[in-house]
TIZAFI-987626 format. One record per residue (C-alpha): x, y, z. Coordinates in nm, 4 decimals. Example, Ala and Ser with C-alpha at 12.3 -4.5 7.8 and 13.67 -1.06 7.14 Angstrom:
BEGIN
@X 1.2300	Y -0.4500	Z 0.7800
@X 1.3670	Y -0.1060	Z 0.7140
// end
This chain:
BEGIN
@X -0.6854	Y 1.6422	Z -0.6621
@X -0.9676	Y 1.3884	Z -0.6652
@X -1.1618	Y 1.3226	Z -0.3472
@X -1.0644	Y 0.9942	Z -0.1813
@X -1.2455	Y 0.7458	Z 0.0402
@X -0.9947	Y 0.5356	Z 0.2348
@X -0.9785	Y 0.1639	Z 0.1615
@X -0.9758	Y -0.0456	Z 0.4805
@X -0.8197	Y -0.3891	Z 0.5403
@X -0.8816	Y -0.6210	Z 0.8370
@X -0.8834	Y -0.9915	Z 0.9227
@X -1.0179	Y -1.1515	Z 1.2447
@X -0.7036	Y -1.3633	Z 1.2813
@X -0.5026	Y -1.0556	Z 1.3845
@X -0.6223	Y -1.0889	Z 1.7446
@X -0.6807	Y -1.4657	Z 1.7412
@X -0.3285	Y -1.5532	Z 1.8547
@X -0.3063	Y -1.7073	Z 2.2025
@X -0.0131	Y -1.5648	Z 2.3997
@X 0.1178	Y -1.6481	Z 2.7492
@X -0.0391	Y -1.4619	Z 3.0385
@X 0.1138	Y -1.1153	Z 3.0913
@X 0.2835	Y -1.1236	Z 2.7529
@X 0.3637	Y -0.7619	Z 2.6750
@X 0.2381	Y -0.7706	Z 2.3152
@X -0.1196	Y -0.6265	Z 2.3098
@X -0.2635	Y -0.8823	Z 2.0690
@X -0.6261	Y -0.7812	Z 2.1351
@X -0.5749	Y -0.4277	Z 2.0038
@X -0.6558	Y -0.5242	Z 1.6436
@X -1.0034	Y -0.6506	Z 1.7223
@X -1.0591	Y -0.3557	Z 1.9567
@X -0.9657	Y -0.1128	Z 1.6800
@X -1.1958	Y -0.2868	Z 1.4335
@X -1.4845	Y -0.2742	Z 1.6827
@X -1.4190	Y 0.0941	Z 1.7515
@X -1.4374	Y 0.1694	Z 1.3796
@X -1.7656	Y -0.0200	Z 1.3549
@X -1.8925	Y 0.1874	Z 1.6479
@X -1.7940	Y 0.4994	Z 1.4547
@X -2.0539	Y 0.4206	Z 1.1901
@X -1.8568	Y 0.2039	Z 0.9486
@X -2.0077	Y -0.1238	Z 0.8293
@X -1.8275	Y -0.4595	Z 0.8050
@X -1.8701	Y -0.4374	Z 0.4275
@X -1.6359	Y -0.1349	Z 0.4268
@X -1.3422	Y -0.3633	Z 0.5121
@X -1.1564	Y -0.5789	Z 0.2637
@X -1.0461	Y -0.9174	Z 0.3996
@X -0.7061	Y -1.0405	Z 0.2769
@X -0.6275	Y -1.3976	Z 0.1751
@X -0.2935	Y -1.5286	Z 0.3062
@X 0.0055	Y -1.5099	Z 0.0777
@X 0.1647	Y -1.8377	Z -0.0272
@X 0.4896	Y -1.8981	Z 0.1573
@X 0.6730	Y -1.9196	Z -0.1757
@X 0.5813	Y -1.5576	Z -0.2493
@X 0.7939	Y -1.4432	Z 0.0439
@X 1.1142	Y -1.5412	Z -0.1356
@X 1.1087	Y -1.1933	Z -0.2906
@X 1.2436	Y -1.0636	Z 0.0454
@X 1.3192	Y -1.3581	Z 0.2772
@X 1.5580	Y -1.6531	Z 0.2497
@X 1.4049	Y -1.9927	Z 0.1727
@X 1.5556	Y -2.1516	Z 0.4810
@X 1.4044	Y -1.8930	Z 0.7139
@X 1.0620	Y -1.9152	Z 0.5502
@X 1.0627	Y -2.2946	Z 0.5737
@X 1.1744	Y -2.2937	Z 0.9375
@X 0.8840	Y -2.0665	Z 1.0331
@X 0.6191	Y -2.2424	Z 0.8270
@X 0.7305	Y -2.5941	Z 0.9231
@X 0.7915	Y -2.5168	Z 1.2885
@X 1.1572	Y -2.6212	Z 1.2727
@X 1.2889	Y -2.2803	Z 1.3763
@X 1.5097	Y -2.2902	Z 1.6846
@X 1.3903	Y -2.1801	Z 2.0270
@X 1.6638	Y -1.9158	Z 2.0302
@X 1.5395	Y -1.7677	Z 1.7028
@X 1.1833	Y -1.7591	Z 1.8350
@X 1.2984	Y -1.5824	Z 2.1506
@X 1.4453	Y -1.3120	Z 1.9300
@X 1.1078	Y -1.2775	Z 1.7610
@X 0.9338	Y -1.2665	Z 2.0987
@X 0.6446	Y -1.5053	Z 2.0351
@X 0.6079	Y -1.8782	Z 2.0971
@X 0.5815	Y -2.0704	Z 1.7699
@X 0.2337	Y -2.1887	Z 1.6730
@X 0.0443	Y -2.2617	Z 1.3548
@X -0.1810	Y -1.9685	Z 1.4404
@X 0.1260	Y -1.7412	Z 1.4379
@X 0.2233	Y -1.8712	Z 1.0925
@X -0.1276	Y -1.8198	Z 0.9587
@X -0.1554	Y -1.4719	Z 1.1086
@X 0.1820	Y -1.3708	Z 0.9676
@X 0.0923	Y -1.4822	Z 0.6151
@X -0.2367	Y -1.2924	Z 0.6317
@X -0.0771	Y -0.9764	Z 0.7740
@X 0.1717	Y -0.9646	Z 0.4864
@X -0.1152	Y -1.0021	Z 0.2397
@X -0.3098	Y -0.7294	Z 0.4195
@X -0.0414	Y -0.4668	Z 0.3695
@X -0.0125	Y -0.5580	Z 0.0019
@X -0.3908	Y -0.5273	Z -0.0286
@X -0.3779	Y -0.1852	Z 0.1424
@X -0.1244	Y -0.0749	Z -0.1189
@X -0.3484	Y -0.1972	Z -0.3986
@X -0.6391	Y -0.0043	Z -0.2458
@X -0.4192	Y 0.3028	Z -0.2184
@X -0.3431	Y 0.2857	Z -0.5890
@X -0.7149	Y 0.2791	Z -0.6676
@X -0.8598	Y 0.4853	Z -0.3779
@X -0.5721	Y 0.7206	Z -0.2940
@X -0.5441	Y 0.5968	Z 0.0661
@X -0.5329	Y 0.2405	Z 0.1987
@X -0.5357	Y 0.1631	Z 0.5719
@X -0.4379	Y -0.1722	Z 0.7208
@X -0.5483	Y -0.2620	Z 1.0743
@X -0.2207	Y -0.4522	Z 1.1216
@X 0.1293	Y -0.4440	Z 0.9725
@X 0.4503	Y -0.2584	Z 1.0342
@X 0.6678	Y -0.5656	Z 1.1002
@X 0.9835	Y -0.3779	Z 1.0116
@X 1.2391	Y -0.5646	Z 1.2258
@X 1.2166	Y -0.8842	Z 1.0203
@X 1.5312	Y -0.9269	Z 0.8100
@X 1.6049	Y -1.1541	Z 0.5157
@X 1.7033	Y -1.4520	Z 0.7276
@X 1.5561	Y -1.3859	Z 1.0720
@X 1.2741	Y -1.2252	Z 1.2632
@X 1.3000	Y -0.9981	Z 1.5664
@X 1.1034	Y -0.7637	Z 1.7902
@X 0.7574	Y -0.9216	Z 1.7384
@X 0.8148	Y -0.9264	Z 1.3601
@X 0.8038	Y -1.2569	Z 1.1682
@X 0.7766	Y -1.1521	Z 0.8021
@X 0.8417	Y -0.7977	Z 0.6806
@X 0.5116	Y -0.6855	Z 0.5292
@X 0.6423	Y -0.3413	Z 0.4314
@X 0.9358	Y -0.4873	Z 0.2389
@X 0.7192	Y -0.7572	Z 0.0794
@X 0.4659	Y -0.5008	Z -0.0353
@X 0.7263	Y -0.2628	Z -0.1733
@X 0.8942	Y -0.5423	Z -0.3681
@X 0.5563	Y -0.6643	Z -0.4934
@X 0.4675	Y -0.3177	Z -0.6182
@X 0.7969	Y -0.2946	Z -0.8078
@X 0.7126	Y -0.6244	Z -0.9740
@X 0.3819	Y -0.4710	Z -1.0864
@X 0.5550	Y -0.1842	Z -1.2634
@X 0.6083	Y 0.0936	Z -1.0093
@X 0.9530	Y 0.2479	Z -1.0317
@X 0.9918	Y 0.4485	Z -0.7076
@X 0.8460	Y 0.3716	Z -0.3643
@X 0.9017	Y 0.5485	Z -0.0316
@X 0.8742	Y 0.3555	Z 0.2946
@X 0.8189	Y 0.6272	Z 0.5559
@X 0.8576	Y 0.4686	Z 0.8981
@X 0.7472	Y 0.6678	Z 1.2026
@X 0.7379	Y 0.3843	Z 1.4524
@X 0.9416	Y 0.4733	Z 1.7625
@X 1.1834	Y 0.1904	Z 1.6780
@X 1.4127	Y 0.2174	Z 1.3772
@X 1.3109	Y 0.0093	Z 1.0760
@X 1.6317	Y -0.1929	Z 1.0675
@X 1.4962	Y -0.4967	Z 0.8872
@X 1.3480	Y -0.2942	Z 0.6037
@X 1.6669	Y -0.0903	Z 0.5726
@X 1.8809	Y -0.4019	Z 0.5470
@X 1.6618	Y -0.5729	Z 0.2899
@X 1.6707	Y -0.2712	Z 0.0561
@X 2.0261	Y -0.1506	Z 0.1185
@X 2.1119	Y -0.2147	Z -0.2472
@X 1.7734	Y -0.1295	Z -0.4054
@X 1.7626	Y 0.2313	Z -0.5358
@X 1.3996	Y 0.2045	Z -0.6441
@X 1.2835	Y 0.1709	Z -0.2813
@X 1.3661	Y 0.4597	Z -0.0468
@X 1.3752	Y 0.3665	Z 0.3204
@X 1.3243	Y 0.6411	Z 0.5792
@X 1.2956	Y 0.6165	Z 0.9570
@X 1.2278	Y 0.8843	Z 1.2202
@X 1.2666	Y 0.7116	Z 1.5565
@X 1.3989	Y 0.7283	Z 1.9111
@X 1.7756	Y 0.6839	Z 1.8839
@X 1.8328	Y 0.5260	Z 2.2267
@X 1.5820	Y 0.2464	Z 2.1806
@X 1.5523	Y -0.0960	Z 2.0176
@X 1.7293	Y -0.2094	Z 1.8060
@X 2.0586	Y -0.1394	Z 1.9798
@X 2.2415	Y -0.1762	Z 1.6491
@X 2.0744	Y 0.0207	Z 1.3719
@X 2.1028	Y -0.0580	Z 1.0018
@X 2.1326	Y 0.2599	Z 0.7985
@X 1.8237	Y 0.3582	Z 0.6024
@X 1.8408	Y 0.5959	Z 0.3082
@X 1.7177	Y 0.8582	Z 0.5575
@X 1.7467	Y 0.8263	Z 0.9359
@X 1.6539	Y 1.0769	Z 1.2053
@X 1.7323	Y 0.9535	Z 1.5555
@X 1.5480	Y 1.1625	Z 1.8131
@X 1.6489	Y 1.2109	Z 2.1751
@X 1.4464	Y 1.0611	Z 2.4595
@X 1.1575	Y 1.2781	Z 2.5788
@X 1.1449	Y 1.4628	Z 2.2467
@X 0.8716	Y 1.7308	Z 2.2517
@X 0.5697	Y 1.7599	Z 2.0220
@X 0.7125	Y 2.0590	Z 1.8368
@X 1.0528	Y 1.8986	Z 1.7806
@X 0.8938	Y 1.5772	Z 1.6649
@X 0.6504	Y 1.7328	Z 1.4185
@X 0.9248	Y 1.9521	Z 1.2742
@X 1.1461	Y 1.6472	Z 1.2159
@X 0.8614	Y 1.4590	Z 1.0486
@X 0.7568	Y 1.7544	Z 0.8315
@X 1.1080	Y 1.8384	Z 0.7141
@X 1.1877	Y 1.4734	Z 0.6464
@X 0.8743	Y 1.4084	Z 0.4460
@X 0.8938	Y 1.7275	Z 0.2429
@X 1.2554	Y 1.6561	Z 0.1518
@X 1.1898	Y 1.2941	Z 0.0596
@X 0.8823	Y 1.3680	Z -0.1515
@X 1.0555	Y 1.6528	Z -0.3336
@X 1.3771	Y 1.4634	Z -0.3983
@X 1.2400	Y 1.1229	Z -0.4916
@X 0.8845	Y 1.1893	Z -0.6175
@X 0.7635	Y 0.8394	Z -0.5284
@X 0.4689	Y 0.6754	Z -0.7015
@X 0.3574	Y 0.5175	Z -0.3720
@X 0.4235	Y 0.5845	Z -0.0041
@X 0.4091	Y 0.3021	Z 0.2504
@X 0.3554	Y 0.4684	Z 0.5891
@X 0.4253	Y 0.2978	Z 0.9220
@X 0.2092	Y 0.4960	Z 1.1653
@X 0.3317	Y 0.3433	Z 1.4898
@X 0.1842	Y 0.5002	Z 1.8021
@X 0.4637	Y 0.3861	Z 2.0340
@X 0.5952	Y 0.7434	Z 2.0150
@X 0.3173	Y 0.8343	Z 2.2618
@X 0.3993	Y 0.9635	Z 2.6088
@X 0.2119	Y 0.6723	Z 2.7720
@X 0.3753	Y 0.3964	Z 2.5693
@X 0.5541	Y 0.1334	Z 2.7760
@X 0.8356	Y 0.0827	Z 2.5233
@X 0.8554	Y 0.4219	Z 2.3547
@X 1.0715	Y 0.6694	Z 2.5529
@X 0.9415	Y 0.9738	Z 2.3610
@X 0.6929	Y 1.2249	Z 2.5038
@X 0.4470	Y 1.2808	Z 2.2206
@X 0.0874	Y 1.3790	Z 2.2977
@X -0.2293	Y 1.2375	Z 2.1437
@X -0.2950	Y 1.5647	Z 1.9626
@X 0.0539	Y 1.5597	Z 1.8083
@X -0.0041	Y 1.1986	Z 1.7054
@X -0.3130	Y 1.3077	Z 1.5126
@X -0.1280	Y 1.6072	Z 1.3656
@X 0.1521	Y 1.3765	Z 1.2497
@X -0.0864	Y 1.1415	Z 1.0702
@X -0.2765	Y 1.4303	Z 0.9167
@X 0.0505	Y 1.5861	Z 0.8018
@X 0.1704	Y 1.2670	Z 0.6293
@X -0.1585	Y 1.1834	Z 0.4605
@X -0.2260	Y 1.5417	Z 0.3535
@X 0.1237	Y 1.5858	Z 0.2091
@X 0.0855	Y 1.2724	Z -0.0010
@X -0.2652	Y 1.3499	Z -0.1178
@X -0.1798	Y 1.7118	Z -0.2073
@X 0.0691	Y 1.5637	Z -0.4545
@X -0.1692	Y 1.2881	Z -0.5696
@X 0.0677	Y 1.0238	Z -0.4334
@X -0.1138	Y 0.7103	Z -0.3174
@X -0.0367	Y 0.6249	Z 0.0444
@X -0.0874	Y 0.2917	Z 0.2220
@X -0.0649	Y 0.3045	Z 0.6013
@X -0.0158	Y 0.0316	Z 0.8603
@X -0.0835	Y 0.0824	Z 1.2295
@X 0.2602	Y -0.0289	Z 1.3490
@X 0.3672	Y -0.0530	Z 1.7115
@X 0.1897	Y 0.0530	Z 2.0272
@X 0.2426	Y -0.1015	Z 2.3703
@X 0.0074	Y -0.0415	Z 2.6611
@X -0.1661	Y -0.2824	Z 2.8972
@X -0.4717	Y -0.0560	Z 2.8716
@X -0.5966	Y -0.1703	Z 2.5319
@X -0.8881	Y 0.0746	Z 2.5335
@X -0.6474	Y 0.3661	Z 2.5693
@X -0.4166	Y 0.2165	Z 2.3070
@X -0.7064	Y 0.1809	Z 2.0661
@X -0.7773	Y 0.5529	Z 2.0924
@X -0.4203	Y 0.6238	Z 1.9824
@X -0.4419	Y 0.3981	Z 1.6774
@X -0.7731	Y 0.5625	Z 1.5886
@X -0.5914	Y 0.8903	Z 1.5237
@X -0.4685	Y 0.7524	Z 1.1903
@X -0.8227	Y 0.6761	Z 1.0812
@X -0.9537	Y 1.0121	Z 1.2011
@X -0.6823	Y 1.1807	Z 0.9965
@X -0.7529	Y 0.9701	Z 0.6874
@X -1.1231	Y 1.0461	Z 0.6970
@X -1.0501	Y 1.4142	Z 0.7550
@X -0.8356	Y 1.4157	Z 0.4399
@X -1.1296	Y 1.2550	Z 0.2609
@X -1.3646	Y 1.5276	Z 0.3859
@X -1.5452	Y 1.2776	Z 0.6091
@X -1.5599	Y 1.2233	Z 0.9835
@X -1.5853	Y 0.9480	Z 1.2365
@X -1.8450	Y 0.9762	Z 1.5108
@X -1.7301	Y 1.2105	Z 1.7866
@X -1.7886	Y 0.9581	Z 2.0666
@X -1.4758	Y 0.7660	Z 1.9676
@X -1.2598	Y 1.0767	Z 1.9459
@X -1.0320	Y 1.1987	Z 2.2239
// end
């Protein structure tokens, strides 16, 4: 197995969105994570900056009418309430860049072994609507884009605390893309859409139970399907301090989970592209430390290390 150096993807627009006061979405976490990685010894030149996708490209997963309503600002107020953000041109621009960023992370994974996107994981967006802070489904877009480039089997391994219903629905009839979700069962969305593989965990699930479910799921999926690429949603809203999570997973188990996923893929020489996914805390500094676990794990797999002062 060749040594890998993770490819990194970031754009300043990820935290540039202006939200109403006390909005529960922690929009500043993206910039905070980027700054923490710079403080760890990385240079700005280590990060690739994505260009926005053209709206027309999104027709590979979304309906034309939905795309137009978002991009033109004609979407109804009710539909925007389901998404959870007020409409703005900045939201449109950010969404188009975030989709491009996950695709770029996948391209870097194919060349580097691991690609890491400091955004992404918008897995509630369906073909004709958005939901749960998700406008366009970057995971689905990237998977479909990689099929168009010649890959024949892709695994979307979703470990956000919320089930990846949008992704599951989009690919319900696509055997080349395997959707898998390990999530809290009694959490959003109330109505799940069946993935190819679903594990719904009970509230307050322990570290040991959680890691066993992740390990057994991943081993089974990799052995059965032998994907050419894994898209990994590394949501940290499983954490015991998350405001929307309902699980009881520690920071150490979060790191062990990310290390487990990345190591399993790399031991099989399967490229893996990871997005940071969900994480909801008012304390953005604490939240940033949780998202950093993915990057610590990726650099550990590469035989490298981040500076200890950012570690927990």
